[in-house]
VODREN-211569 format. One line per field, with one value per residue (C-alpha): x, z, y. Coordinates in pm, 1 decimal. Layout:
<atoms>
u: c(X, ...) $
w: c(Z, ...) $
v: c(Y, ...) $
</atoms>
This chain:
<atoms>
u: c(8445.3, 8196.3, 7958.3, 7639.2, 7331.9, 6997.3, 6692.4, 6335.2, 6119.9, 5895.2, 6189.7, 6346.8, 6293.6, 6468.6, 6400.0, 6032.2, 5972.2, 5730.4, 5756.4, 5573.9, 5283.3, 5257.4, 5273.5, 4990.3, 4781.7, 4825.2, 4735.8, 4414.7, 4327.6, 4397.9, 4149.7, 3890.8, 3953.0, 3886.2, 3560.7, 3480.9, 3535.1, 3295.1, 3026.2, 3084.6, 3025.1, 2697.0, 2597.9, 2660.4, 2492.5, 2179.5, 2164.6, 2183.4, 2446.2, 2207.7, 1967.6, 2124.6, 2119.8, 2325.2, 2673.2, 2667.6, 3007.5, 2906.7, 2527.9, 2498.4, 2653.5, 2308.4, 2026.7, 1675.4, 1530.1, 1160.1, 904.1, 890.8, 1266.2, 1243.9, 971.7, 1178.7, 1472.1, 1242.9, 1090.6, 1440.1, 1520.0, 1200.2, 1342.6, 1634.3, 1625.2, 1686.3, 1354.7, 1167.8, 1279.0, 1336.0, 1212.5, 911.4, 741.7, 825.1, 626.3, 904.8, 772.3, 922.2, 1032.1, 1218.9, 1378.4, 1495.5, 1676.8, 1884.7, 1933.8, 2086.4, 2362.6, 2464.2, 2449.3, 2654.8, 2907.9, 2952.6, 2959.4, 3232.7, 3431.8, 3406.2, 3512.2, 3815.0, 3910.7, 3896.3, 4077.8, 4363.8, 4371.8, 4337.3, 4608.7, 4831.3, 4799.8, 4872.1, 5178.5, 5300.7, 5254.6, 5435.9, 5730.2, 5663.1, 5694.8, 6039.3, 6225.2, 6111.7, 5765.1, 5566.8, 5533.0, 5422.4, 5160.1, 5032.2, 5006.1, 4794.8, 4574.5, 4532.7, 4438.1, 4166.2, 4029.7, 4039.8, 3850.0, 3560.7, 3567.1, 3576.0, 3289.2, 3076.1, 3174.8, 3060.8, 2723.5, 2691.7, 2729.9, 2394.4, 2207.2, 2354.1, 2223.6, 2391.0, 2241.7, 1898.5, 1938.7, 2049.0, 1808.2, 2100.5, 1975.6, 2315.7, 2650.6, 2931.5, 3136.4, 3442.7, 3391.4, 3314.1, 3646.4, 3833.1, 3664.6, 3749.0, 4101.0, 4184.9, 4070.3, 4286.0, 4587.7, 4546.0, 4518.5, 4843.4, 5014.6, 4898.1, 5028.4, 5362.6, 5422.0, 5328.8, 5583.1, 5850.3, 5794.4, 5845.4, 6173.5, 6270.5, 6203.4, 6457.2, 6709.5, 6663.2, 6644.3, 6331.4, 6221.9, 6237.9, 6012.0, 6188.9, 6101.4, 5948.8, 5722.5, 5611.8, 5513.4, 5313.3, 5134.8, 5056.4, 4906.2, 4698.1, 4592.6, 4449.3, 4246.7, 4117.9, 4029.9, 3826.9, 3663.0, 3557.1, 3418.7, 3238.5, 3064.3, 2981.6, 2839.5, 2654.2, 2853.4, 2827.5, 2471.9, 2562.2, 2736.6, 2435.2, 2227.3, 2328.8, 2658.3, 2868.0, 2707.5, 2795.5, 3146.0, 3379.7, 3159.2, 2962.2, 2619.6, 2729.8, 3055.0, 3406.8, 3390.2, 3059.6, 2827.1, 2671.3, 2986.4, 2917.9, 3207.0, 3010.1, 3139.8, 3503.3, 3751.6, 3817.1, 3451.0, 3428.4, 3733.1, 3626.4, 3248.0, 3095.6, 2972.6, 3030.1, 3390.7, 3469.4, 3337.8, 3536.4, 3862.2, 3812.7, 3741.3, 4049.1, 4300.2, 4258.9, 4476.1, 4749.6, 4738.2, 4748.0, 5057.5, 5233.3, 5145.1, 5262.6, 5601.4, 5612.0, 5528.5, 5813.3, 6059.0, 5940.5, 5939.6, 6300.4, 6307.1, 5940.8, 5744.8, 5460.2, 5401.5, 5399.4, 5134.9, 4917.7, 4945.3, 4844.2, 4557.7, 4429.8, 4427.0, 4300.4, 4004.7, 3947.2, 3925.5, 3674.5, 3465.3, 3470.2, 3331.7, 3079.1, 2964.2, 2870.7, 2722.1, 2499.2, 2368.0, 2550.1, 2436.8, 2516.2, 2716.6, 2927.0, 2990.6, 3086.1, 3321.1, 3477.3, 3538.3, 3682.2, 3916.3, 4025.2, 4142.6, 4323.1, 4494.4, 4627.3, 4741.3, 4930.3, 5083.1, 5206.9, 5343.8, 5526.1, 5658.2, 5784.9, 5960.1, 6123.6, 6231.9, 6376.9, 6538.3, 6832.1, 6898.3, 6878.5, 7202.9, 7142.4, 7085.7, 7449.4, 7545.0, 7918.3) $
w: c(1743.7, 2014.3, 2172.9, 1971.0, 2113.4, 2010.7, 2104.7, 2095.7, 1872.7, 2153.6, 2352.6, 2082.2, 2118.7, 1925.6, 2105.2, 2077.5, 1773.9, 1819.7, 1513.4, 1667.7, 1783.8, 1431.3, 1287.0, 1509.8, 1424.8, 1050.4, 1095.9, 1271.9, 989.0, 739.6, 927.1, 899.6, 524.2, 495.0, 687.9, 447.5, 153.2, 310.9, 363.0, 10.6, -116.8, 73.0, -58.7, -414.3, -380.0, -223.8, -498.3, -231.1, -383.8, -546.3, -254.2, -141.2, -435.2, -284.9, -141.8, 190.8, 353.3, 686.2, 725.8, 551.4, 853.8, 1011.6, 863.9, 829.4, 1178.0, 1098.2, 869.0, 674.1, 617.4, 516.6, 266.9, 120.0, 66.3, -87.2, -318.0, -435.7, -503.6, -706.4, -961.0, -1071.6, -1339.2, -1095.7, -927.1, -1245.5, -1437.2, -1166.5, -812.9, -892.8, -1115.1, -850.9, -597.6, -359.0, -20.6, 214.6, 446.1, 158.7, 69.9, 429.7, 402.6, 99.4, 240.4, 555.2, 370.3, 160.2, 463.9, 671.8, 390.0, 378.5, 760.1, 780.1, 524.2, 745.8, 1051.5, 868.3, 768.6, 1133.1, 1248.7, 1017.3, 1029.3, 1405.2, 1519.1, 1236.2, 1370.7, 1724.6, 1622.1, 1417.9, 1708.5, 1947.6, 1710.8, 1700.3, 1322.0, 1207.3, 946.5, 592.1, 680.8, 686.5, 303.5, 283.7, 555.3, 388.2, 59.9, 233.4, 376.5, 28.3, -107.5, 156.2, 41.7, -321.0, -224.3, -107.1, -426.6, -644.6, -444.9, -520.6, -888.3, -894.0, -743.7, -970.4, -1273.5, -1174.4, -1060.4, -1265.0, -1576.1, -1812.5, -1625.6, -1645.7, -2017.9, -2084.2, -1823.1, -1667.9, -1379.3, -1227.3, -1155.6, -1409.8, -1357.3, -1455.3, -1166.4, -936.4, -1028.0, -970.6, -630.4, -528.3, -671.6, -489.1, -165.2, -235.6, -330.2, -5.7, 186.0, 31.2, 118.0, 478.6, 517.2, 348.9, 559.8, 879.6, 795.5, 712.1, 1047.7, 1222.7, 1035.4, 1138.4, 1502.6, 1469.8, 1300.0, 979.9, 638.2, 434.2, 201.7, -173.2, -443.4, -655.6, -1020.5, -937.6, -669.0, -903.8, -1154.9, -897.2, -776.7, -1138.1, -1206.2, -889.1, -981.2, -1311.5, -1124.0, -873.0, -1151.7, -1332.6, -1002.5, -968.3, -1323.0, -1241.9, -953.6, -1155.1, -1448.5, -1234.2, -1440.2, -1178.6, -1292.5, -1651.1, -1568.2, -1639.6, -1441.0, -1254.7, -1083.4, -1373.3, -1622.3, -1408.3, -1309.2, -1459.9, -1766.2, -1856.3, -2004.1, -2080.8, -2261.0, -2172.3, -2368.5, -2328.3, -2607.4, -2623.8, -2616.1, -2790.6, -3031.4, -3237.5, -3035.4, -3067.3, -2870.6, -2611.4, -2515.9, -2507.2, -2282.5, -2039.5, -2048.2, -2183.2, -1881.5, -2048.5, -2143.7, -1819.5, -1624.6, -1838.0, -1791.3, -1416.7, -1379.8, -1564.0, -1494.5, -1132.6, -1211.9, -1348.7, -1017.6, -828.4, -1021.7, -945.0, -576.0, -555.8, -692.0, -441.0, -164.1, -267.5, -260.1, 89.8, 226.3, 345.2, 566.3, 593.9, 597.1, 796.7, 527.8, 260.8, 458.3, 489.0, 115.3, 23.9, 274.5, 141.5, -228.1, -163.9, 33.0, -231.9, -513.2, -317.3, -234.0, -597.4, -711.3, -425.9, -519.1, -867.1, -751.1, -494.4, -750.4, -592.3, -236.6, -58.0, 235.2, 7.7, -240.2, 38.8, 188.3, -157.0, -174.6, 177.1, 123.6, -201.6, 12.0, 240.6, -60.6, -138.6, 221.3, 229.7, -112.7, -1.3, 312.7, 97.1, -140.9, 156.5, 301.0, -33.7, -77.1, 270.7, 258.8, 37.9, 218.9, 576.0, 754.8, 1053.5, 1412.8, 1501.4, 1569.1, 1546.2) $
v: c(11382.8, 11468.1, 11224.2, 11180.6, 11351.1, 11210.6, 11416.5, 11279.4, 11500.5, 11623.1, 11759.3, 11974.9, 12348.4, 12625.3, 12952.9, 13044.0, 12822.7, 12534.5, 12309.6, 12013.2, 12227.6, 12365.8, 12014.9, 11891.3, 12196.1, 12136.2, 11768.4, 11876.8, 12115.6, 11834.7, 11615.0, 11894.3, 11913.9, 11539.6, 11592.6, 11876.3, 11641.5, 11391.6, 11655.4, 11781.9, 11430.2, 11407.6, 11749.6, 11635.9, 11296.7, 11447.5, 11713.3, 11982.7, 12208.4, 12458.0, 12490.5, 12822.4, 13059.8, 13345.5, 13377.9, 13561.7, 13503.1, 13661.8, 13663.6, 13327.8, 13158.0, 13152.1, 12943.5, 13088.9, 13143.9, 13181.9, 13025.8, 13351.3, 13338.5, 12973.0, 13049.7, 13334.1, 13097.8, 12838.9, 13100.4, 13199.6, 12833.7, 12802.7, 13048.2, 12829.8, 12556.7, 12270.2, 12338.7, 12432.6, 12122.3, 11861.3, 11920.6, 12136.8, 11877.1, 11615.0, 11815.8, 11919.6, 12032.0, 12288.5, 12005.3, 11838.7, 12171.2, 12214.7, 11880.5, 11977.9, 12328.7, 12180.0, 11995.2, 12294.1, 12522.5, 12277.0, 12242.8, 12620.3, 12649.5, 12387.1, 12584.2, 12892.2, 12690.5, 12552.3, 12905.5, 13012.7, 12696.3, 12791.8, 13171.4, 13227.7, 12983.0, 13108.3, 13462.9, 13338.7, 13137.5, 13433.2, 13675.0, 13437.9, 13394.3, 13019.4, 12978.8, 12858.1, 13057.5, 12991.8, 12859.0, 13182.6, 13208.2, 12844.7, 12890.1, 13207.6, 13015.8, 12748.9, 13025.1, 13171.6, 12828.7, 12809.8, 13144.3, 13034.1, 12721.9, 12935.7, 13142.3, 12831.1, 12683.4, 12986.6, 12980.8, 12619.9, 12709.5, 13012.2, 12784.7, 12634.3, 12945.5, 13231.3, 13402.3, 13156.4, 12862.1, 13026.3, 13083.7, 12725.2, 12583.5, 12396.0, 12184.5, 12113.6, 12272.5, 12265.9, 11950.9, 12152.7, 12393.7, 12102.6, 11943.2, 12271.8, 12301.9, 11944.0, 11936.5, 12260.9, 12098.1, 11792.2, 12003.9, 12199.0, 11871.7, 11751.1, 12079.4, 12058.7, 11703.5, 11776.5, 12089.0, 11905.2, 11634.2, 11891.9, 12058.5, 11724.6, 11688.3, 12041.3, 11952.0, 11668.7, 11898.1, 11696.8, 11865.1, 11928.0, 11653.1, 11704.7, 11565.3, 11304.5, 11257.8, 10920.6, 11068.9, 11347.3, 11079.4, 10882.8, 11196.3, 11292.9, 10949.5, 10979.8, 11335.1, 11210.0, 10949.1, 11203.4, 11447.4, 11184.7, 11099.0, 11462.4, 11459.4, 11134.9, 11309.5, 11621.4, 11424.2, 11167.0, 10918.9, 10647.2, 10580.4, 10483.4, 10154.8, 9932.3, 9684.4, 9369.8, 9293.4, 9168.4, 9406.7, 9707.7, 9589.3, 9475.1, 9524.9, 9836.5, 9764.8, 9411.1, 9495.3, 9600.9, 9927.4, 10112.5, 10213.3, 10556.6, 10771.2, 11103.0, 11165.3, 11418.1, 11714.5, 11613.3, 11406.3, 11678.3, 11688.1, 11308.7, 11271.0, 11544.2, 11560.9, 11239.5, 11037.6, 10699.1, 10767.1, 10951.6, 10652.8, 10408.7, 10602.4, 10648.1, 10278.2, 10152.1, 10429.4, 10319.6, 10018.9, 10244.0, 10428.7, 10099.0, 9988.3, 10318.2, 10292.5, 9931.6, 10038.6, 10325.3, 10081.0, 9851.3, 10141.7, 10231.9, 9878.6, 9863.6, 10174.4, 10275.3, 9952.5, 10109.2, 10372.8, 10102.1, 9912.5, 10223.6, 10295.0, 9939.4, 9941.0, 10274.3, 10190.2, 9834.8, 9970.1, 10234.9, 9979.0, 9769.5, 10076.7, 10188.7, 9853.9, 9851.7, 10202.8, 10080.8, 9752.0, 9927.3, 10176.0, 10472.4, 10404.7, 10730.5, 10596.9, 10374.9, 10657.5, 10898.7, 10640.3, 10600.9, 10975.1, 10994.1, 10699.6, 10865.4, 11157.4, 10911.7, 10755.9, 11102.7, 11151.9, 10822.1, 10890.3, 11232.7, 11064.9, 10811.7, 11078.5, 11276.6, 10971.6, 10894.0, 11254.8, 11259.1, 10913.7, 11002.1, 11329.1, 11201.3, 11289.7, 11061.9, 11162.2, 11218.7, 11579.4, 11637.1) $
</atoms>
């Protein structure tokens, strides 16, 4: 048996491959996605999402540069139901329109920047031969998810400005498309984090992690909670809790189970589109997610205590922010913090799932 050689991760190099540089790059892109989720939350909460009625992937990167251009954008906005039914009667001014335009424009601009922050370094790493074997398809899949995110974002906006929206006089985007848009972002975020962690393993000559059945179950429970959170946002369901602290949480309108649920259109509609029931499920399924994460934390405690601490801190903060969001009547900064910490709960859960998947396969640091 040869003497064991233990290499610190930052000293390992295999030819031209740079796994740690790739890992840091993916972590940076993941941070940008979390920022994107925060800006998306602000865009939703300020009702800014329909302020730009066209999708111009290239020329839309620039905002209007003259008063004439601003007025043209405002005139286009005046043709959609949101203005006709809501903001027009309220007497929206051009200055007020510029405010909501900014958030939607910034949200789209950030999406473009994230695309560049992923695509350009990917091309550079590819050209330099820095990508380890087997990672190119995964990185291309993440790039494709980013492109899909843009398409889904436009489909979401189109649901509030298109011909069908005009016919139905819909004053908001489809909450289904909003959930597809957000869940795609969260899935991409999870993929970025998992791949970054795998690359760190690769740098240490450790194997890839695998998803255990337990971790799949925890992620599925969390996915349900995040999906209902997206529907909450799309349906403005946070506003139906009721008045007063105790009547808005833990009670809804003074009772545990809310009144006003519309069952007339069937159970499927009620469970996916009724704001009262969606709110109720999101509120109480959270504790199912907490239980699953507590169990995950206990499994991690022996070898990965720091990850367990991060998971507990994330979901504990998230629960408090969820309650505070209701108690403050959907105060924007609280609601946005709730959405951002929700993304961090996902990040820590993926981190924990990766550690559990790697734990049983870890060969040790000894090279024979």
